[in-house]
C-alpha positions as CSV (number, residue, x, y, z in Angstrom):
1,M,-0.2,0.0,-0.1
2,I,1.3,3.4,-0.6
3,A,1.4,5.8,2.4
4,H,2.5,9.1,0.8
5,L,3.9,10.9,-2.6
6,R,6.4,13.7,-2.5
7,G,6.3,15.4,-6.0
8,V,5.5,17.5,-8.3
9,V,1.2,18.2,-8.4
10,T,-0.5,19.1,-11.2
11,K,-4.1,19.6,-11.3
12,G,-6.8,18.3,-13.7
13,H,-10.5,18.5,-13.2
14,T,-12.0,20.3,-9.6
15,G,-10.8,17.2,-7.1
16,E,-7.8,15.5,-9.4
17,V,-4.2,15.9,-9.4
18,T,-1.4,14.2,-10.8
19,V,1.6,13.7,-8.7
20,D,5.1,13.2,-10.7
21,V,7.1,11.3,-8.5
22,A,10.9,10.5,-10.4
23,G,8.8,10.5,-13.8
24,V,6.0,8.4,-12.7
25,G,2.5,10.2,-12.6
26,Y,0.0,9.3,-10.1
27,R,-4.0,10.1,-10.4
28,V,-5.2,11.2,-7.3
29,L,-8.5,12.1,-6.0
30,M,-8.5,14.8,-3.2
31,P,-11.1,16.4,-1.4
32,V,-12.0,19.9,-2.8
33,S,-10.7,21.9,0.1
34,D,-7.3,20.3,-0.7
35,W,-7.6,20.6,-4.3
36,E,-7.8,24.4,-3.7
37,E,-4.8,25.0,-1.3
38,V,-2.5,23.3,-3.7
39,R,-0.4,25.4,-6.1
40,D,0.0,23.7,-9.8
41,G,3.4,22.9,-10.4
42,S,4.5,23.1,-6.6
43,T,6.2,19.9,-5.2
44,R,4.0,18.5,-2.0
45,L,3.8,15.5,0.4
46,V,0.3,14.4,-0.7
47,W,-0.6,11.6,2.3
48,I,-2.7,8.3,0.3
49,S,-5.2,6.2,0.9
50,T,-5.0,3.5,-1.3
51,Y,-8.7,2.2,-2.3
52,V,-9.0,-1.5,-4.0
53,R,-11.9,-3.0,-5.1
54,E,-12.7,-6.0,-7.7
55,D,-13.0,-3.1,-10.6
56,R,-10.7,-0.6,-9.7
57,L,-7.9,1.1,-8.3
58,D,-7.9,4.5,-6.2
59,L,-5.4,6.7,-5.0
60,F,-7.2,9.0,-2.4
61,G,-4.8,12.3,-1.6
62,F,-4.8,14.4,1.7
63,L,-2.3,17.3,2.6
64,E,-2.7,16.4,6.2
65,Q,-2.3,12.9,7.5
66,S,-5.4,13.4,10.3
67,T,-7.3,13.9,6.8
68,R,-6.8,11.0,5.9
69,I,-7.7,8.8,8.9
70,L,-10.9,10.3,9.0
71,F,-11.6,9.4,5.3
72,Q,-10.4,5.6,5.8
73,R,-12.7,5.6,9.3
74,L,-15.4,7.4,7.1
75,I,-15.5,5.1,4.2
76,D,-15.0,1.7,6.8
77,R,-19.0,2.7,7.4
78,P,-21.5,1.3,5.9
79,G,-23.1,3.3,3.3
80,I,-19.9,5.5,2.9
81,G,-17.9,5.1,-0.3
82,P,-14.8,7.2,-1.3
83,K,-16.8,9.8,-3.1
84,L,-19.3,10.9,-0.4
85,G,-15.9,10.1,2.1
86,L,-14.3,13.3,0.4
87,E,-17.3,15.6,0.5
88,L,-17.3,14.6,3.9
89,C,-13.5,15.5,4.4
90,A,-14.0,19.0,2.6
91,V,-16.1,20.2,5.2
92,P,-14.4,21.9,7.6
93,R,-13.8,20.4,10.8
94,S,-15.2,22.8,13.4
95,L,-18.5,22.6,11.4
96,L,-18.0,19.0,12.0
97,L,-17.5,19.7,15.8
98,Q,-20.1,21.7,15.8
99,A,-22.4,18.9,14.4
100,I,-21.5,16.6,17.1
101,N,-21.3,19.2,19.8
102,E,-25.1,20.3,19.3
103,Q,-26.3,16.8,17.5
104,D,-27.5,18.4,15.2
105,P,-28.0,16.1,12.1
106,A,-29.2,19.1,9.6
107,L,-25.8,20.9,9.8
108,L,-24.3,17.4,8.1
109,A,-27.3,17.3,5.7
110,T,-26.2,20.2,3.7
111,V,-23.4,18.4,2.1
112,K,-24.4,17.0,-1.0
113,G,-25.0,13.1,-1.0
114,I,-26.8,13.1,2.5
115,G,-30.3,13.2,3.7
116,K,-31.5,13.5,6.7
117,K,-31.0,10.0,8.1
118,T,-28.1,9.5,6.6
119,A,-27.3,12.9,8.5
120,E,-28.6,11.2,11.8
121,K,-26.7,8.0,11.2
122,L,-23.7,9.9,10.5
123,L,-23.3,11.8,13.5
124,L,-23.7,9.2,15.9
125,E,-20.5,7.6,13.6
126,L,-18.9,10.5,14.1
127,K,-19.5,11.0,17.9
128,D,-18.3,7.4,18.3
129,L,-15.4,8.6,16.1
130,S,-13.8,11.4,18.2
131,E,-14.7,9.4,21.3
132,K,-12.1,6.9,20.1
133,Q,-9.7,8.9,17.8
134,P,-9.7,12.3,19.5
135,D,-6.4,13.3,17.5
136,I,-8.6,13.8,14.1
137,F,-10.0,16.2,15.8
138,L,-7.1,17.7,17.6
139,G,-6.6,21.8,17.3
140,I,-9.7,22.6,15.6
141,T,-11.6,25.4,17.6
142,Q,-14.4,27.3,16.3
143,E,-12.2,30.2,15.8
144,K,-15.1,31.6,13.4
145,G,-16.1,34.1,15.2
146,G,-16.6,32.2,18.2
147,S,-20.2,30.7,17.0
148,G,-19.5,28.2,14.5
149,Y,-21.6,27.9,11.6
150,D,-24.9,29.4,10.7
151,Q,-27.2,26.9,9.5
152,D,-29.8,29.1,8.3
153,T,-27.6,30.5,6.2
154,I,-25.7,27.5,5.0
155,A,-29.6,26.2,4.2
156,A,-30.5,29.4,2.6
157,L,-27.6,29.4,0.2
158,S,-28.3,25.8,-0.6
159,Q,-31.6,25.9,-1.4
160,L,-30.2,28.5,-4.2
161,G,-27.8,26.3,-5.3
162,Y,-25.0,26.8,-4.0
163,K,-22.6,23.9,-2.9
164,A,-21.9,22.7,0.5
165,P,-18.0,23.1,0.1
166,D,-18.5,26.6,-1.9
167,I,-20.6,27.5,0.7
168,L,-18.2,26.6,3.5
169,R,-15.2,27.9,2.1
170,I,-17.0,31.5,1.9
171,L,-18.9,31.4,5.5
172,P,-15.8,31.9,7.2
173,T,-14.5,34.8,5.2
174,L,-17.5,37.2,6.0
175,P,-16.9,40.4,8.0
176,K,-17.7,38.8,11.7
177,E,-20.2,42.4,12.3
178,L,-22.8,40.3,10.1
179,K,-25.6,40.0,12.7
180,T,-28.5,38.3,10.5
181,T,-28.8,35.5,8.3
182,E,-30.4,37.9,6.0
183,E,-26.6,40.3,6.0
184,R,-24.8,36.8,5.5
185,V,-26.6,35.4,2.9
186,T,-26.2,38.7,0.7
187,A,-22.6,39.0,1.6
188,A,-22.2,35.2,0.7
189,L,-24.0,35.9,-2.6
190,R,-21.5,39.1,-3.4
191,A,-18.6,36.4,-2.4
192,L,-19.6,33.4,-4.4
């Protein structure tokens, strides 16, 4: 099994990179959040999770080892495949912790591919995971203004057709002085 690759990263389609290691290019799928952070042509260390099935062999890459561990634990759970695992790894850990602490499945239901029942089940799995392996969530605080993510803003932007990774990427950049959901939605629409 491949543990990590260090090489020149070339960005492909969203969420896909090629890592060139000594002239051999490895196709690696990444969470959108990691993919956006990588500079095209830079040399990076990418932590790898190898996914082998009868009809496929895929490499999934992460910029942090804790994200790789989270991904591996998620896809070990029934009903969570690698595509959904990548979507969940793109969600900020502070939002996952907020959902766990508040026992709020609606926060998880904003992720593409997760309905209400799956969110409720996933919430239990994440709580169990956070208790058994708190190191995955170490160092995560709710520095985003102290209150975490505004569920109403997330829901409103989702209803307008925006995707969860885009919403979750833009919310932390909004000015902290915005008090109402309407103000946050308006500011987010300008930024998206």
